[in-house]
N, C-alpha and C positions, 0 to 999 in steps of 0.2 A: 638602446637602453632597454633592459628587460624590466617590466613592472610585475612585482609579486604582491598579490593581495592576500591578506589574512582572512580566513573564513571563520565566522562565529560558529561554535558548536552548540546546537540546541538539543537538549535531552527531551525526548517525548516519552512520557511514562503514563499518560492517561488517554482515554478515548477521545476522539474528535467528534464533537456533538453539534458544532455550528460550522458554517462555511469558513474554510481556512485556506490560506495561501502559503505555500512554502517557497521561499525565494532562493535563488542561486547563490546569493552572497553568504548563505548559511549551509552547514552540514547538519543534517537531522539524524540523531541516533535514537532508534527505537529501543527502549530499555525498561526495566522495572517490572515487566510482566511478559508472559509468553505471547500475548496478542494485544495489538493496538487496533481497536475497532473504529471505523468511520461509520457513524450511526445517526439515527434521528433525521434521516433524509439530508444530511449535511453533504456538501461538496468539498473535496480536497483538491485544490488546484496546485500543481507543481510546475514551477518555471523550468524552461530548458536550462541545462547546465547544473541542476541541483543534484546533490549527492545525498542518498538516504542509506544509512547503515543500520543493520540489525544487530542487537546484542542480547540475546539471540531472537528477539521478538519478531513476529510476522505482522504485516499490515493487512487488515481484513476490511474490504469494502462491503458492507452489509446491504441487503436488499433495500432498495429505495434511496440509498446514498450513492454518490458518484465520485469518480476520480477523473480529473482532466490533467493529463500528463503527456504533452506533446514535445518530445525531445527533437533536437535538430542534429544533422550530421556533425556539425562543429560544436554543438552544445548538447550532448546526450544527457538524459536523466539516468543516473547510475544507482542501482539497488545492489548492495553488497554487504559483506560481513564487516563488523567493526574491527576485526583483527587486522594487523599490518599486512601489507602485500608480502607474499611469500610464506605467510603463516596461516592463510585462509584454507579452510577445508569444507567439504560438503557437510551441511547441518549446522554451520556457524550462525545462520540466521534462518528464520522461518519462511521467508518468501512473501509474495504478494498474492492475496486471494481476492477474487472479485466474484461476488455472489449476486445473482439476478433473479428475476421473476419469470423467465421464459420456461416453456414446457421442458420437462426432463423425463427420463425413463426410470422413474422410481415409483414404488407403490404409493398411491395417493397423490402423485405428481409433485412431491416435495422430498428433498433429501437433506441430510445433515452432514457437513464436512467432518471427516474423521480427524483424529489427532489432538483431541482435547479442547476444541473450541466450545464456547458457551452453547448449550443445546438450542437456545432460541436464536441467538445472533449468528450461529453457524449454519442456519438453514438457507437453502437455495431452491429455486424452482417455483413453478406456479402455472398460471394460465395465460400470461400476458407476453406473447412473443414480440410485441411492439415495445415492450418496456425498455427504457433507456437508463435504468439504474445500473446496468452491468458495468459499463465503462466507456469512456472516450479516451483511449490511450494509445500512444505510440511510444513504447518504452525501449530503451537500450539497456541490456543487462551486462 
């Protein structure tokens, strides 16, 4: 007997500013803006088996914030377009950007991501190579 479960669709249209957990029983659709920022030192934890779809928003983990996303071989975390399979194309969603505080090769030791990100939230780099804000992630795309 095959068991089919219905997943709830959760629309994510605003920034994540407090510790948040995304559960595999839901599908998360990033929508409403070009970028969804994880900011204010918040941690976004994503359960194995969770599906995240962009329409066409990108998920941006800002300096000081974290993502914990440990997929499993039988429960991968999937980041993809919100378009139906067979209709997806490059550029359908913005991707996953992880910005940290480690040293980078930019004037002043700090850079800003190109592509329309907020000029403050889109910064990365610094002087802390031991910084752990970058990410703890094992993602399957």
